[in-house]
N, C-alpha and C positions, 0 to 999 in steps of 0.2 A: 681615162676617157679620151677618146679621139673625136675631134669635131671637124666639120667641113667649114668652108669660108663663110657660111651663113649661120654659124653657131649651132648647127644641127648635129646631134649625136650620130657618129658613124660606127663607133665601137666602144664597148665597155668591157672590163675584165671582171673576174670573180670577186676581187677585192672591192671594186666599186659597188657591185651588187650587195655584198655583205655589209658595207658601210652605209650605203644610201638606201637600200631596200628595194631597188628596181631590178626586175629581170631584164635581160637584153631586149626582148620584144616590147617591153614597156618604155624603154629609153630610145631605141633606134628611131632616128628621124625627127625627134623632138628637140626644141631649142634647149640648150643646157641651162639657160637662165631660168626657164620655167620649172626645171627639175630641181636644181640644187641651190639657187641663189635666193636668199630672203628678199622680199620686196624692198626693204629699206636699204639694201646694198646693191641694187641693180645699177645705179649710176657708177659706183666703184667698179663693178664687173664690166660695164660698158667701156670704161676708160682702160681697163686691163686688155679687153679685146682689141681696142684701137692700138695699143702698144704692140700687141702680137702681130697685128696686120702690118705694122711698120717694120717688123722683123726683130723686135726686141724680145728678150726672154723676160719673164716676170716671176718674182719671188716675193710673196707677201703673207702676212698673218691676217686672217679674216674669219668670218663665220659662214657656214654652209648649212643647208636644210636637207633633212632626210624625207623620204616619201611620207612618213607619218607626221611631218610638219615640225618635228623637233629640230632645234638648231644646235650646232656644236662648233668649237673653234678648230680651224685647220691651218696648216702651213701649206700654201698653194704654190706649186712650181709649174709654170707653163712655158713651153718653148714652141716656137713656130717650126713646122716641118716644111722644107722646101722640096718640091718634086718637079723634075723636068719632064715635059711631055704629057 
């Protein structure tokens, strides 16, 4: 999943669709928090986004939510992408 600076989904791949149950047209432009982060973990996810905004990479074990509402454990790796221009 690729996000913009406002946490909106810019791109997902087939594996994301398979795991989370969203088609690209259902995910594009939506906040990732509302799609895959369980309500009780939003504060943790916000802290992760803040670390990314500072330029840090993040690697953690957490839970995420599928489109059907079921939750499952994930190893999350997030890296900031810097683009000039």
